[in-house]
VEXDREN-2710 file (C-alpha; in Angstrom, 1 decimal):
% VEXDREN-2710
k/r/px/py/pz
1/MET/36.5/-25.5/-29.8
2/ARG/35.8/-26.2/-33.8
3/TYR/32.5/-26.7/-35.6
4/CYS/31.4/-28.4/-38.5
5/ASP/28.1/-28.9/-40.4
6/VAL/27.0/-32.5/-40.5
7/ASN/24.1/-33.1/-42.8
8/GLY/22.7/-29.4/-41.7
9/GLN/23.6/-29.4/-37.9
10/VAL/26.3/-27.9/-36.2
11/LEU/28.4/-30.1/-34.0
12/ALA/30.9/-29.0/-31.8
13/TYR/34.2/-30.9/-31.4
14/ARG/37.9/-30.7/-30.1
15/HIS/40.7/-32.5/-32.0
16/ARG/44.0/-32.6/-30.7
17/ALA/46.3/-33.6/-33.9
18/GLY/48.6/-36.7/-33.4
19/VAL/49.4/-40.4/-33.8
20/GLU/46.6/-42.5/-35.1
21/PRO/44.5/-44.4/-34.3
22/ALA/43.0/-41.2/-32.6
23/VAL/41.1/-41.9/-29.5
24/VAL/37.5/-40.7/-30.3
25/PHE/35.3/-40.2/-27.2
26/CYS/31.4/-40.3/-27.4
27/ASN/29.1/-38.8/-24.3
28/GLY/25.9/-40.1/-23.0
29/PRO/22.7/-38.1/-22.5
30/GLY/23.0/-34.8/-20.6
31/MET/26.9/-34.7/-20.9
32/ASP/29.1/-32.4/-22.8
33/GLN/32.6/-33.3/-23.9
34/SER/34.4/-31.5/-21.0
35/LEU/33.9/-34.5/-19.0
36/TRP/36.5/-36.5/-20.7
37/ASP/39.2/-34.5/-19.9
38/GLY/40.5/-36.2/-17.0
39/VAL/41.0/-39.3/-19.0
40/ILE/42.6/-37.6/-22.0
41/ALA/45.0/-35.7/-19.3
42/LEU/46.5/-39.4/-18.8
43/LEU/46.5/-40.3/-22.3
44/PRO/50.1/-40.2/-24.1
45/ARG/50.5/-36.6/-25.4
46/GLY/51.3/-37.6/-28.9
47/ARG/48.1/-39.4/-29.6
48/ALA/45.5/-37.9/-31.6
49/VAL/42.2/-37.2/-29.7
50/LEU/38.8/-36.0/-30.7
51/THR/35.7/-35.4/-28.5
52/TRP/32.5/-33.6/-29.4
53/ASP/29.0/-32.7/-28.2
54/LEU/25.9/-34.5/-29.3
55/PRO/23.2/-32.6/-31.0
56/GLY/21.5/-30.4/-28.6
57/HIS/24.5/-30.5/-25.6
58/GLY/27.3/-28.5/-25.0
59/ALA/28.1/-26.2/-27.9
60/SER/26.4/-28.0/-30.5
61/GLY/23.2/-26.9/-32.3
62/ASP/19.9/-28.8/-32.1
63/GLY/19.4/-31.8/-34.4
64/ALA/18.7/-35.5/-35.1
65/LEU/21.2/-38.0/-33.6
66/ASP/22.5/-40.7/-35.6
67/ARG/25.5/-42.7/-36.6
68/GLY/26.1/-40.2/-39.3
69/CYS/26.9/-37.4/-36.7
70/LEU/30.2/-39.2/-35.4
71/ALA/31.3/-40.1/-38.9
72/GLY/31.0/-36.3/-40.0
73/VAL/32.7/-35.1/-37.1
74/MET/35.7/-37.3/-37.6
75/ALA/35.9/-36.6/-41.4
76/ALA/35.7/-32.8/-40.4
77/ALA/38.7/-33.3/-38.2
78/GLY/40.6/-35.6/-40.9
79/ILE/40.5/-38.6/-38.7
80/GLY/40.8/-42.0/-40.8
81/ASP/41.6/-44.8/-37.9
82/ALA/40.2/-44.5/-34.6
83/LEU/39.3/-46.3/-31.4
84/ILE/35.9/-45.3/-30.2
85/CYS/35.2/-45.0/-26.6
86/GLY/31.8/-44.2/-25.3
87/VAL/28.7/-45.4/-23.8
88/GLY/26.8/-48.4/-24.9
89/PRO/28.1/-52.1/-25.4
90/GLY/28.5/-52.9/-28.9
91/ARG/28.8/-49.2/-29.9
92/ALA/32.4/-48.6/-29.1
93/ASP/35.5/-50.4/-29.2
94/VAL/36.1/-49.5/-25.5
95/PRO/32.7/-49.3/-23.8
96/VAL/33.1/-47.6/-20.7
97/GLY/29.9/-47.1/-19.4
98/VAL/26.0/-47.6/-20.2
99/ALA/23.6/-44.5/-19.4
100/ARG/21.3/-45.6/-16.6
101/GLY/17.7/-45.3/-17.1
102/PRO/17.7/-43.7/-20.5
103/VAL/14.0/-44.5/-21.4
104/ASP/13.0/-43.1/-17.9
105/TRP/15.2/-40.3/-18.4
106/ALA/13.7/-39.3/-21.8
107/ALA/10.1/-39.7/-20.6
108/ALA/10.7/-37.5/-17.6
109/ALA/12.6/-34.7/-19.5
110/GLU/9.5/-34.5/-22.0
111/ALA/7.0/-34.2/-19.2
112/GLY/8.9/-31.7/-17.0
113/GLY/12.0/-30.5/-19.0
114/MET/15.7/-30.9/-18.0
115/ALA/14.9/-29.6/-14.5
116/ALA/13.0/-33.4/-13.9
117/VAL/16.2/-35.1/-14.7
118/ALA/19.0/-32.7/-13.7
119/ASP/19.4/-34.5/-10.0
120/ASP/19.6/-37.8/-11.7
121/VAL/22.1/-37.1/-14.4
122/VAL/24.3/-35.0/-12.2
123/ALA/24.6/-37.6/-9.5
124/LEU/26.9/-39.6/-11.9
125/TRP/29.4/-37.0/-12.4
126/PRO/32.6/-36.9/-10.2
127/GLY/32.6/-34.4/-7.3
128/ALA/28.7/-34.2/-7.5
129/GLU/28.7/-34.5/-3.7
130/VAL/30.5/-31.1/-3.6
131/PRO/28.0/-28.2/-3.6
132/GLU/29.9/-26.0/-5.9
133/MET/30.4/-28.7/-8.6
134/ARG/26.7/-30.0/-8.3
135/ALA/25.7/-26.4/-9.1
136/GLY/27.6/-26.1/-12.1
137/TYR/26.9/-29.7/-13.4
138/ARG/23.4/-28.7/-13.0
139/ALA/23.8/-25.4/-15.0
140/MET/25.4/-27.6/-17.7
141/VAL/22.5/-29.7/-17.8
142/GLY/20.3/-27.1/-17.8
143/ARG/21.7/-25.7/-21.2
144/VAL/21.1/-29.1/-22.8
145/SER/18.1/-29.1/-25.1
146/VAL/15.3/-31.4/-24.4
147/ASP/15.0/-32.5/-27.6
148/GLY/18.8/-33.2/-27.9
149/PHE/18.5/-35.4/-24.6
150/VAL/15.5/-37.3/-25.5
151/ALA/17.2/-38.2/-28.7
152/ALA/20.3/-39.0/-26.8
153/CYS/18.6/-41.2/-24.2
154/ARG/16.6/-43.1/-26.9
155/ALA/19.7/-43.9/-28.9
156/THR/21.6/-45.4/-25.8
157/PRO/20.8/-49.0/-24.4
158/GLU/19.6/-49.5/-20.9
159/GLY/22.0/-50.4/-18.4
160/GLU/24.1/-49.6/-15.7
161/VAL/26.8/-46.7/-15.4
162/VAL/30.4/-48.0/-15.1
163/ALA/31.8/-45.3/-12.8
164/TRP/34.3/-44.3/-15.6
165/MET/34.2/-40.7/-14.4
166/ASP/35.2/-41.6/-10.7
167/ALA/38.2/-43.8/-12.1
168/PRO/39.8/-41.7/-15.0
169/ASP/43.0/-43.8/-14.4
170/ALA/41.3/-47.2/-14.8
171/VAL/39.7/-45.9/-18.3
172/ALA/42.9/-44.4/-19.6
173/GLU/44.7/-47.7/-18.8
174/ALA/41.8/-49.5/-20.5
175/ILE/42.3/-47.4/-23.7
176/ARG/46.1/-48.2/-23.6
177/ARG/45.6/-51.7/-23.5
178/ALA/43.3/-51.5/-26.4
179/LEU/45.6/-49.3/-28.3
180/ALA/48.5/-51.7/-27.6
181/GLY/46.7/-54.4/-29.8
182/ARG/46.3/-51.9/-32.9
183/ALA/49.2/-51.4/-35.1
184/GLY/50.6/-48.0/-35.2
185/PRO/50.8/-45.9/-38.3
186/GLY/53.9/-46.5/-40.4
187/GLY/56.4/-43.6/-41.0
188/GLU/55.2/-42.7/-44.4
189/ALA/51.5/-42.2/-43.0
190/VAL/52.8/-39.9/-40.4
191/ARG/54.6/-38.1/-42.8
192/ARG/51.7/-37.7/-45.5
193/ALA/49.4/-36.7/-42.2
194/VAL/52.2/-33.9/-41.1
195/LEU/53.3/-32.5/-44.2
196/GLY/50.5/-33.2/-46.8
197/ASP/49.9/-35.5/-49.8
198/ALA/50.8/-32.9/-52.2
199/HIS/54.0/-32.1/-50.6
200/VAL/55.1/-35.8/-50.3
201/ASP/54.1/-36.6/-53.9
202/ARG/56.2/-33.7/-55.1
203/ALA/59.1/-34.5/-53.3
204/GLY/60.4/-37.1/-55.9
205/THR/61.1/-40.8/-56.2
206/SER/64.8/-41.1/-57.6
207/ASP/66.5/-44.1/-57.1
208/LEU/69.6/-42.1/-56.0
209/ALA/67.8/-40.7/-52.9
210/ALA/66.0/-43.8/-52.3
211/PRO/68.1/-44.9/-49.2
212/PHE/67.8/-41.2/-47.8
213/ARG/64.1/-41.1/-48.2
214/THR/64.0/-44.4/-46.3
215/LEU/66.2/-43.3/-43.6
216/ILE/64.0/-39.8/-43.1
217/THR/60.9/-42.0/-43.3
218/GLU/61.6/-44.6/-40.7
219/GLY/63.6/-42.1/-38.2
220/ALA/62.2/-38.9/-38.0
221/TRP/58.3/-40.0/-39.3
222/GLY/58.4/-43.5/-38.2
223/ARG/60.1/-43.0/-34.8
224/VAL/60.4/-39.5/-33.7
225/TRP/57.0/-38.2/-34.9
226/ALA/55.0/-41.3/-34.2
227/GLY/56.1/-41.2/-30.7
228/ASP/53.4/-40.7/-28.1
229/GLY/55.4/-38.5/-25.9
230/ILE/54.9/-35.1/-27.3
231/PRO/51.7/-33.7/-29.2
232/TRP/52.0/-32.7/-32.7
233/ARG/51.6/-28.9/-32.1
234/GLU/54.6/-28.8/-29.8
235/ARG/56.6/-30.8/-32.3
236/SER/56.1/-28.3/-34.9
237/MET/57.0/-25.5/-32.6
238/LEU/60.2/-27.2/-31.4
239/THR/60.8/-28.1/-35.4
240/VAL/60.8/-24.6/-36.3
241/ALA/62.8/-23.4/-33.5
242/LEU/65.6/-25.9/-34.0
243/LEU/65.8/-25.3/-37.8
244/ALA/66.0/-21.6/-37.3
245/ALA/68.7/-21.9/-34.5
246/LEU/70.5/-24.0/-36.7
247/GLY/70.2/-21.6/-40.1
248/ASN/68.5/-24.6/-41.7
249/TRP/66.0/-22.1/-43.9
250/ASP/65.2/-24.3/-46.6
251/GLU/63.3/-26.6/-44.3
252/ILE/61.4/-24.1/-42.3
253/PRO/58.5/-22.9/-44.9
254/MET/57.8/-26.7/-45.4
255/HIS/57.1/-26.9/-41.5
256/VAL/55.4/-23.4/-41.2
257/ARG/52.8/-25.0/-43.7
258/ALA/52.5/-28.5/-41.7
259/ALA/51.6/-26.5/-38.8
260/ALA/48.0/-26.0/-39.8
261/ARG/47.7/-29.9/-39.9
262/THR/49.3/-30.1/-36.5
263/GLY/47.3/-27.4/-34.4
264/ALA/50.4/-25.1/-34.2
265/ALA/49.0/-21.6/-34.8
266/PRO/51.1/-18.8/-36.4
267/GLU/51.3/-17.3/-32.8
268/ASP/52.6/-20.4/-31.5
269/LEU/55.8/-20.5/-34.0
270/ARG/56.4/-16.8/-33.2
271/GLU/56.5/-17.6/-29.5
272/ALA/58.9/-20.5/-30.4
273/LEU/61.2/-18.3/-32.3
274/GLN/61.1/-15.6/-29.5
275/HIS/62.8/-18.5/-27.7
276/VAL/65.5/-18.7/-30.5
277/ALA/66.0/-15.1/-30.2
278/VAL/67.2/-15.3/-26.6
279/TYR/68.8/-18.7/-26.7
280/ALA/70.3/-18.9/-29.9
281/GLY/70.5/-15.0/-31.2
282/VAL/68.3/-12.5/-32.6
283/PRO/69.5/-12.7/-36.3
284/ARG/68.2/-16.2/-36.7
285/ALA/65.0/-15.5/-35.1
286/ASN/64.6/-12.6/-36.9
287/HIS/65.2/-14.3/-40.5
288/GLY/62.9/-17.4/-39.5
289/LEU/60.2/-14.6/-38.6
290/LYS/60.5/-13.2/-42.0
291/LEU/60.1/-16.9/-43.2
292/LEU/56.8/-17.7/-41.3
293/GLU/55.5/-13.9/-42.4
294/ARG/56.5/-15.0/-46.2
295/VAL/54.9/-18.3/-45.9
296/LEU/51.7/-17.0/-44.3
297/ALA/51.5/-14.5/-46.9
298/GLU/51.7/-17.0/-49.7
299/GLU/48.8/-19.0/-48.1
300/ARG/46.5/-15.9/-48.0
301/GLU/46.8/-15.6/-51.7
END
């Protein structure tokens, strides 16, 4: 879980780095971001994903719900191009549902607190007929602030719920169809997203190296890194491990620095080097670890 400050309020979000357009999920009243997990599990693993909790919901603090909330969370995650999925027709690229009776829910919550609406809200969630699931959902609703819930209800149009949580495969397929109509990022965009503008700008633009730059940009960044098959975090781990196993030491610092943008923590890279030690030799892994520690020390200075 990560947190950001948007106009003085703390919002909780989760961001999986990957290929843009990112898939950004927005919740309805009484829901938290965990309820999208079933859909996310069915999306291509290399696709960037963002979920977040509305003000007063989940791990977010109380505050006012407005259009700036989503924009602020996307900015905090560094997302530029996105496919927005969520409740409310006309408010999302993929409208997967509309909260049922939000005005009635708002009035009921104001009069009797979250307990007055818990049963109605929980009834929409998958598995609510199972006592243990229902109890867990009710506990989740109980942690929602009345102010945050009311604000979310009144920001959501009236309508009937599409049973998206009971059919995550159908929602994932709708998202894949929507993404198919959007142009994917070019190799240069992926390269800059992973390595950072500063590194790319320092790399030089000599005419002699131009064909080589084209080869790398189109092959490595435009095809391999831009693929949906593996999340960027795992790509960072694989890249560092392969570079160490082959003794390509000059490239390792660049990819260690890039790991901060792909979601690979230093501990992840250490685990990748453990595999190098077992399958490619301790000396190579040991030198890779020294480079990892050196780059991390430089970043702290």
